[in-house]
C-alpha positions as a LaTeX table, in Angstrom:
\begin{tabular}{lrrr}
\hline
Residue & $x$ (\AA) & $y$ (\AA) & $z$ (\AA) \\
\hline
Met1 & 229.61 & $-33.58$ & 41.45 \\
Glu2 & 229.88 & $-30.02$ & 42.81 \\
Glu3 & 231.60 & $-28.99$ & 45.99 \\
Gly4 & 229.86 & $-27.19$ & 49.32 \\
Phe5 & 232.15 & $-26.81$ & 52.88 \\
Asp6 & 230.64 & $-25.92$ & 56.14 \\
Cys7 & 232.65 & $-23.75$ & 58.84 \\
Ala8 & 232.15 & $-22.16$ & 61.98 \\
Thr9 & 233.85 & $-19.03$ & 60.64 \\
Lys10 & 232.46 & $-15.97$ & 60.12 \\
Leu11 & 233.37 & $-15.47$ & 56.38 \\
Ser12 & 234.56 & $-11.71$ & 55.00 \\
Leu13 & 234.06 & $-10.86$ & 51.60 \\
Gln14 & 237.56 & $-11.71$ & 50.69 \\
Ala15 & 237.65 & $-14.76$ & 52.30 \\
Ala16 & 234.15 & $-16.10$ & 50.69 \\
Thr17 & 235.32 & $-14.90$ & 47.12 \\
Ala18 & 239.03 & $-17.42$ & 47.85 \\
Leu19 & 237.02 & $-20.16$ & 48.81 \\
Arg20 & 235.12 & $-20.13$ & 45.50 \\
Glu21 & 237.96 & $-19.50$ & 43.74 \\
Ala22 & 239.14 & $-22.77$ & 45.43 \\
Gly23 & 236.60 & $-24.56$ & 43.50 \\
Phe24 & 233.64 & $-24.21$ & 46.05 \\
Val25 & 229.97 & $-23.82$ & 45.21 \\
Tyr26 & 227.94 & $-23.85$ & 48.51 \\
Val27 & 228.99 & $-22.79$ & 51.83 \\
Ala28 & 227.03 & $-23.83$ & 55.20 \\
Arg29 & 227.07 & $-21.50$ & 57.65 \\
Tyr30 & 224.95 & $-21.05$ & 61.23 \\
Leu31 & 221.79 & $-19.22$ & 62.08 \\
Gly32 & 221.70 & $-17.60$ & 65.74 \\
Glu33 & 223.67 & $-15.57$ & 68.17 \\
Ser34 & 226.94 & $-16.79$ & 68.89 \\
Trp35 & 230.47 & $-16.88$ & 67.86 \\
Lys36 & 229.88 & $-18.97$ & 65.15 \\
Thr37 & 226.74 & $-17.65$ & 63.14 \\
Phe38 & 226.26 & $-15.21$ & 60.87 \\
Asp39 & 224.50 & $-11.93$ & 60.17 \\
Gln40 & 223.09 & $-10.32$ & 56.97 \\
Lys41 & 226.10 & $-8.45$ & 56.24 \\
Glu42 & 227.99 & $-11.96$ & 56.03 \\
Ala43 & 224.94 & $-13.44$ & 53.61 \\
Ala44 & 225.34 & $-10.70$ & 51.17 \\
Ala45 & 229.41 & $-11.25$ & 51.33 \\
Ile46 & 228.51 & $-14.67$ & 50.68 \\
Gln47 & 226.57 & $-14.25$ & 47.31 \\
Ala48 & 228.45 & $-11.15$ & 46.15 \\
Ala49 & 231.50 & $-13.87$ & 46.23 \\
Gly50 & 229.26 & $-16.74$ & 43.84 \\
Leu51 & 228.37 & $-18.99$ & 46.64 \\
Gln52 & 225.50 & $-20.31$ & 47.18 \\
Leu53 & 224.80 & $-20.11$ & 51.20 \\
Ile54 & 222.95 & $-22.99$ & 53.10 \\
Ser55 & 221.26 & $-22.64$ & 56.77 \\
Ile56 & 222.60 & $-24.78$ & 59.66 \\
Phe57 & 221.16 & $-24.69$ & 63.30 \\
Gln58 & 222.72 & $-26.22$ & 65.90 \\
Lys59 & 222.66 & $-25.56$ & 69.75 \\
Ser60 & 223.50 & $-28.43$ & 72.62 \\
Ala61 & 222.63 & $-31.37$ & 69.85 \\
Asn62 & 225.91 & $-33.20$ & 70.61 \\
His63 & 223.96 & $-35.73$ & 73.61 \\
Ser64 & 220.70 & $-37.87$ & 73.77 \\
Ala65 & 219.05 & $-36.19$ & 76.52 \\
Tyr66 & 218.81 & $-32.74$ & 74.50 \\
Phe67 & 216.55 & $-34.13$ & 72.42 \\
Asn68 & 212.52 & $-34.37$ & 72.59 \\
Glu69 & 209.11 & $-32.48$ & 71.26 \\
Lys70 & 209.45 & $-29.41$ & 73.61 \\
Gln71 & 212.64 & $-29.08$ & 72.74 \\
Gly72 & 212.35 & $-29.23$ & 69.01 \\
Lys73 & 209.49 & $-27.08$ & 68.88 \\
Leu74 & 211.28 & $-24.44$ & 70.86 \\
Asp75 & 214.07 & $-25.11$ & 68.10 \\
Gly76 & 212.00 & $-24.68$ & 65.51 \\
Lys77 & 210.62 & $-21.24$ & 66.78 \\
Glu78 & 213.65 & $-20.14$ & 67.30 \\
Ala79 & 215.52 & $-21.00$ & 63.84 \\
Gln80 & 212.04 & $-19.75$ & 62.14 \\
Lys81 & 213.60 & $-16.25$ & 64.00 \\
Tyr82 & 216.93 & $-15.92$ & 63.19 \\
Ala83 & 216.26 & $-16.74$ & 59.07 \\
Glu84 & 213.56 & $-14.40$ & 59.00 \\
Gly85 & 215.95 & $-11.91$ & 60.98 \\
Val86 & 219.13 & $-12.24$ & 58.01 \\
Gly87 & 216.57 & $-12.54$ & 55.24 \\
Gln88 & 216.56 & $-15.77$ & 54.30 \\
Pro89 & 214.02 & $-16.92$ & 51.24 \\
Lys90 & 211.00 & $-18.77$ & 52.69 \\
Gly91 & 210.56 & $-21.68$ & 51.01 \\
Thr92 & 214.45 & $-22.75$ & 52.03 \\
Ala93 & 215.94 & $-25.17$ & 53.96 \\
Ile94 & 217.50 & $-25.06$ & 57.65 \\
Tyr95 & 218.97 & $-28.12$ & 58.79 \\
Phe96 & 219.12 & $-29.10$ & 62.41 \\
Ala97 & 222.11 & $-30.94$ & 63.68 \\
Ile98 & 221.36 & $-34.44$ & 65.42 \\
Asp99 & 225.57 & $-34.84$ & 65.92 \\
Phe100 & 226.21 & $-37.49$ & 67.95 \\
Asp101 & 226.33 & $-41.45$ & 67.74 \\
Val102 & 223.13 & $-42.36$ & 67.77 \\
Gln103 & 221.68 & $-45.68$ & 69.08 \\
Pro104 & 218.70 & $-47.90$ & 68.12 \\
Lys105 & 217.68 & $-46.33$ & 72.19 \\
Asp106 & 217.58 & $-42.63$ & 70.82 \\
Lys107 & 215.53 & $-43.35$ & 68.16 \\
Lys108 & 212.00 & $-42.78$ & 69.52 \\
Lys109 & 213.66 & $-39.25$ & 71.16 \\
Ile110 & 214.78 & $-37.98$ & 67.50 \\
Leu111 & 211.66 & $-38.60$ & 66.24 \\
Ser112 & 209.72 & $-37.03$ & 69.27 \\
Tyr113 & 212.13 & $-33.89$ & 68.38 \\
Ile114 & 211.45 & $-34.08$ & 64.73 \\
Asp115 & 208.04 & $-33.77$ & 65.22 \\
Gly116 & 208.21 & $-30.79$ & 67.76 \\
Val117 & 210.08 & $-28.57$ & 64.71 \\
Lys118 & 207.74 & $-29.26$ & 62.38 \\
Ser119 & 205.41 & $-27.43$ & 64.60 \\
Gly120 & 207.98 & $-24.74$ & 65.38 \\
Leu121 & 209.22 & $-23.83$ & 61.46 \\
Lys122 & 206.56 & $-22.61$ & 59.71 \\
Asp123 & 207.83 & $-21.17$ & 56.34 \\
Tyr124 & 211.12 & $-23.09$ & 55.80 \\
Gln125 & 211.83 & $-26.93$ & 54.96 \\
Leu126 & 213.47 & $-29.14$ & 56.99 \\
Gly127 & 216.60 & $-30.53$ & 57.10 \\
Ile128 & 218.64 & $-32.44$ & 59.03 \\
Tyr129 & 222.05 & $-33.69$ & 59.78 \\
Gly130 & 223.38 & $-36.41$ & 60.90 \\
Ser131 & 224.89 & $-40.19$ & 60.26 \\
Cys132 & 223.78 & $-42.92$ & 58.08 \\
Tyr133 & 221.82 & $-43.91$ & 61.13 \\
Val134 & 220.19 & $-41.00$ & 61.50 \\
Met135 & 219.38 & $-40.40$ & 57.76 \\
Glu136 & 217.55 & $-44.30$ & 57.61 \\
Ala137 & 215.62 & $-43.28$ & 60.91 \\
Leu138 & 214.21 & $-40.30$ & 59.38 \\
Lys139 & 213.47 & $-41.46$ & 55.95 \\
Gly140 & 210.22 & $-39.98$ & 54.63 \\
Gln141 & 209.59 & $-37.10$ & 57.94 \\
Val142 & 211.58 & $-34.43$ & 56.52 \\
Asp143 & 212.61 & $-32.24$ & 53.15 \\
Tyr144 & 216.31 & $-32.99$ & 53.24 \\
Tyr145 & 219.53 & $-34.90$ & 54.35 \\
Trp146 & 222.88 & $-34.06$ & 55.08 \\
Gln147 & 224.89 & $-37.17$ & 56.32 \\
Thr148 & 228.19 & $-36.96$ & 57.77 \\
Tyr149 & 230.96 & $-39.46$ & 57.38 \\
Ala150 & 231.24 & $-39.59$ & 61.31 \\
Trp151 & 228.79 & $-42.80$ & 63.46 \\
Ser152 & 228.15 & $-44.14$ & 59.40 \\
Arg153 & 230.72 & $-46.66$ & 59.63 \\
Gly154 & 231.89 & $-46.68$ & 55.73 \\
Glu155 & 227.88 & $-46.27$ & 55.01 \\
Ile156 & 226.45 & $-43.81$ & 52.62 \\
Cys157 & 222.86 & $-43.36$ & 51.68 \\
Asp158 & 221.10 & $-43.06$ & 48.24 \\
Phe159 & 218.66 & $-40.68$ & 48.60 \\
Ile160 & 220.63 & $-37.56$ & 51.13 \\
His161 & 221.49 & $-34.42$ & 49.50 \\
Met162 & 225.08 & $-33.50$ & 51.16 \\
Tyr163 & 228.13 & $-35.92$ & 52.07 \\
Gln164 & 230.06 & $-34.50$ & 54.51 \\
Tyr165 & 233.62 & $-36.27$ & 54.14 \\
Glu166 & 236.17 & $-34.81$ & 55.65 \\
Asn167 & 236.75 & $-32.63$ & 59.03 \\
Asn168 & 238.88 & $-30.23$ & 59.94 \\
Val169 & 240.83 & $-28.80$ & 56.90 \\
Arg170 & 242.22 & $-25.04$ & 55.87 \\
Val171 & 241.66 & $-23.81$ & 52.65 \\
Ala172 & 242.47 & $-20.36$ & 51.81 \\
Gly173 & 243.69 & $-19.90$ & 55.47 \\
Val174 & 239.45 & $-20.97$ & 56.60 \\
Leu175 & 239.04 & $-24.08$ & 58.74 \\
Ile176 & 236.64 & $-26.49$ & 56.83 \\
Asp177 & 234.54 & $-29.22$ & 56.58 \\
Arg178 & 234.34 & $-30.93$ & 53.00 \\
Asn179 & 231.13 & $-31.72$ & 51.54 \\
Glu180 & 229.95 & $-33.47$ & 48.27 \\
Ile181 & 226.57 & $-32.14$ & 46.52 \\
Lys182 & 224.37 & $-35.03$ & 45.92 \\
Lys183 & 221.67 & $-33.04$ & 44.76 \\
Ala184 & 220.27 & $-29.63$ & 45.20 \\
Pro185 & 220.64 & $-28.90$ & 48.56 \\
Gly186 & 217.66 & $-26.22$ & 49.79 \\
Asp187 & 219.66 & $-23.37$ & 49.84 \\
Trp188 & 219.13 & $-19.71$ & 49.07 \\
Gly189 & 219.22 & $-19.47$ & 45.92 \\
Asp190 & 220.08 & $-16.45$ & 43.46 \\
Phe191 & 218.43 & $-14.26$ & 46.46 \\
Phe192 & 220.72 & $-11.30$ & 47.69 \\
Ala193 & 220.67 & $-10.94$ & 51.48 \\
Ala194 & 220.82 & $-7.22$ & 51.48 \\
Ser195 & 220.05 & $-4.83$ & 54.19 \\
Glu196 & 217.51 & $-2.32$ & 53.35 \\
Ser197 & 218.53 & 1.09 & 51.68 \\
Ser198 & 216.74 & 4.13 & 49.95 \\
Gln199 & 219.93 & 4.74 & 47.75 \\
Thr200 & 220.70 & 1.59 & 45.54 \\
Tyr201 & 222.46 & 1.72 & 42.31 \\
Val202 & 221.63 & $-0.72$ & 39.27 \\
Val203 & 225.13 & $-1.22$ & 36.98 \\
Lys204 & 223.60 & $-2.97$ & 34.28 \\
Ala205 & 227.01 & $-4.84$ & 32.40 \\
Ala206 & 230.22 & $-5.18$ & 33.98 \\
Lys207 & 232.23 & $-1.86$ & 34.22 \\
Lys208 & 235.92 & $-0.59$ & 35.33 \\
Ala209 & 236.28 & $-0.21$ & 38.40 \\
Tyr210 & 238.33 & 3.04 & 40.11 \\
Leu211 & 240.01 & 3.24 & 43.40 \\
Thr212 & 239.23 & 7.12 & 43.26 \\
Ala213 & 236.78 & 9.79 & 41.69 \\
Lys214 & 239.20 & 11.33 & 39.71 \\
Asp215 & 240.47 & 8.40 & 37.99 \\
Ala216 & 237.35 & 7.26 & 37.22 \\
Leu217 & 236.33 & 10.74 & 36.01 \\
Val218 & 239.54 & 10.63 & 33.19 \\
Asn219 & 238.94 & 7.01 & 32.93 \\
Gln220 & 242.98 & 6.03 & 34.48 \\
His221 & 244.30 & 3.13 & 36.23 \\
Pro222 & 241.12 & 1.07 & 36.37 \\
Lys223 & 241.69 & $-1.77$ & 39.21 \\
Gly224 & 239.53 & $-4.45$ & 38.24 \\
Thr225 & 235.73 & $-5.06$ & 37.43 \\
Val226 & 232.07 & $-4.12$ & 39.25 \\
Arg227 & 229.88 & $-6.69$ & 38.19 \\
Pro228 & 226.15 & $-6.19$ & 37.06 \\
Gly229 & 223.52 & $-6.20$ & 39.74 \\
Ser230 & 222.22 & $-3.88$ & 42.57 \\
Tyr231 & 224.42 & $-2.00$ & 44.78 \\
Tyr232 & 224.42 & 0.46 & 47.47 \\
Ile233 & 225.48 & 4.14 & 46.50 \\
Phe234 & 228.75 & 4.91 & 49.34 \\
Asn235 & 229.64 & 8.25 & 47.97 \\
Glu236 & 229.36 & 10.36 & 45.08 \\
Ser237 & 232.19 & 12.89 & 43.85 \\
Leu238 & 232.68 & 14.80 & 40.69 \\
Gly239 & 230.06 & 13.53 & 39.01 \\
Met240 & 231.21 & 9.73 & 39.63 \\
Ile241 & 229.35 & 7.23 & 42.23 \\
Asn242 & 230.96 & 4.90 & 44.21 \\
Val243 & 228.87 & 1.82 & 44.56 \\
Ser244 & 229.10 & $-1.14$ & 47.42 \\
Lys245 & 227.64 & $-4.55$ & 47.90 \\
Gln246 & 227.85 & $-3.66$ & 51.81 \\
Lys247 & 225.64 & $-1.08$ & 52.92 \\
Asn248 & 227.56 & 1.57 & 54.95 \\
Gln249 & 231.11 & 0.20 & 53.46 \\
Pro250 & 232.95 & 1.56 & 50.66 \\
Gly251 & 233.63 & $-0.29$ & 47.20 \\
Ser252 & 234.74 & 0.67 & 43.71 \\
Trp253 & 233.70 & 4.31 & 41.69 \\
Ile254 & 232.33 & 4.10 & 38.81 \\
His255 & 231.92 & 6.32 & 35.88 \\
Pro256 & 227.74 & 6.92 & 35.22 \\
Ala257 & 228.06 & 7.93 & 31.67 \\
Glu258 & 229.24 & 4.59 & 31.03 \\
Asn259 & 226.99 & 2.68 & 32.90 \\
Asn260 & 224.44 & 4.80 & 30.89 \\
Ala261 & 225.56 & 4.21 & 27.71 \\
Asn262 & 223.97 & 2.97 & 24.49 \\
Asp263 & 224.63 & $-1.02$ & 24.22 \\
Thr264 & 222.16 & $-1.57$ & 21.23 \\
Asn265 & 225.40 & $-2.75$ & 19.43 \\
Glu266 & 226.23 & $-5.14$ & 21.77 \\
Ser267 & 224.85 & $-8.59$ & 22.86 \\
Tyr268 & 224.73 & $-10.38$ & 26.50 \\
His269 & 223.94 & $-13.77$ & 27.82 \\
Leu270 & 222.36 & $-14.41$ & 31.05 \\
Val271 & 224.56 & $-16.73$ & 32.93 \\
Gln272 & 222.37 & $-19.83$ & 33.73 \\
Lys273 & 223.12 & $-22.21$ & 37.11 \\
Lys274 & 226.02 & $-24.83$ & 36.56 \\
Glu275 & 227.16 & $-22.80$ & 33.25 \\
Thr276 & 230.99 & $-21.77$ & 32.30 \\
Leu277 & 232.32 & $-19.77$ & 30.44 \\
Thr278 & 233.83 & $-22.05$ & 28.43 \\
Ser279 & 230.51 & $-23.30$ & 27.52 \\
Ile280 & 228.91 & $-20.23$ & 26.55 \\
Ala281 & 231.86 & $-19.35$ & 24.37 \\
Lys282 & 231.15 & $-22.82$ & 22.72 \\
Lys283 & 227.15 & $-21.53$ & 22.42 \\
Tyr284 & 228.45 & $-17.99$ & 20.70 \\
Gln285 & 231.40 & $-19.79$ & 18.92 \\
Thr286 & 233.86 & $-17.66$ & 20.53 \\
Thr287 & 236.72 & $-17.87$ & 22.58 \\
Val288 & 236.96 & $-17.80$ & 26.81 \\
Ala289 & 239.64 & $-15.02$ & 26.39 \\
Lys290 & 237.44 & $-12.70$ & 23.81 \\
Leu291 & 234.78 & $-13.14$ & 26.71 \\
Gln292 & 237.04 & $-12.37$ & 29.38 \\
Ala293 & 238.42 & $-9.30$ & 27.61 \\
Leu294 & 234.85 & $-7.93$ & 26.79 \\
Asn295 & 233.96 & $-8.28$ & 30.15 \\
His296 & 236.79 & $-7.76$ & 31.88 \\
Leu297 & 236.98 & $-10.76$ & 33.83 \\
Asp298 & 240.09 & $-11.38$ & 35.68 \\
Asn299 & 239.20 & $-15.12$ & 36.61 \\
Pro300 & 237.60 & $-17.12$ & 33.57 \\
Asn301 & 236.16 & $-19.57$ & 36.69 \\
Leu302 & 234.29 & $-16.67$ & 38.27 \\
Ile303 & 230.97 & $-16.07$ & 37.16 \\
Tyr304 & 228.02 & $-16.42$ & 38.67 \\
Val305 & 223.98 & $-17.62$ & 37.94 \\
Asn306 & 222.42 & $-14.17$ & 36.40 \\
Gln307 & 225.10 & $-12.15$ & 35.70 \\
Lys308 & 225.47 & $-10.60$ & 31.76 \\
Ile309 & 228.14 & $-11.88$ & 29.97 \\
Arg310 & 228.44 & $-9.80$ & 26.62 \\
Tyr311 & 229.89 & $-11.92$ & 23.42 \\
Lys312 & 230.31 & $-9.68$ & 20.97 \\
\hline
\end{tabular}
């Protein structure tokens, strides 16, 4: 099973990368406009780090009195607005939290709330977060299920997509809750949530990254790798280009001649979901070390879907 986490901390590219390197594949973050919500810039950083993003919507969902059909409709509409605002792909999931110890007397309120959410949420799939009782009470009523161990009294439903099994642990300096991913959870997939820009540049294959335009020009002192993908152009100098995954933020200098070089003698593999560098090396009868060298990969465990991996 793959590992995920949820958190209330706003994630930088550095923090998201550290968590991806720690073995996490999925991250669930909050929609909205508060101290714990994410914006389009953070969504881009999360995906640039190779994490799969999952959306949560939660306001004051921690007591029975909150839940009724009217509130559900308001929450559905609000979640729709915020999802559109951060560029969430239509058809993906938004998880609505039912964050208290629900009892049988509360079931009618919860069902009414979900009916309201359905009338307000138009372009996204409906997920719920809550205890085992909540999962069972809403079985067949929603699209995605995220169970927490809290209030579940040791029971785990067999139809859920995610299971939150530990709270308030610190990994890579970030306070998180751990989740086991049991089924595809309705994440954003491989959509890159970048803000609009008229100046973009496509890197065709992994290229050396440089700290200065002069270093790029003379091919000296490379510092890491720029991966294949679409980038914003932050600056140009000496015929070199500074590319970044974040709009109006400095990135790395690359030599455009390297990017435009004829690659007819090179062969590439397009990374698919759940593939590893080891499985790719086995497929082409080569070694992980050779793939690392050919693609300037510092960490063999950090590859991402649709990445071009040169194998000869």
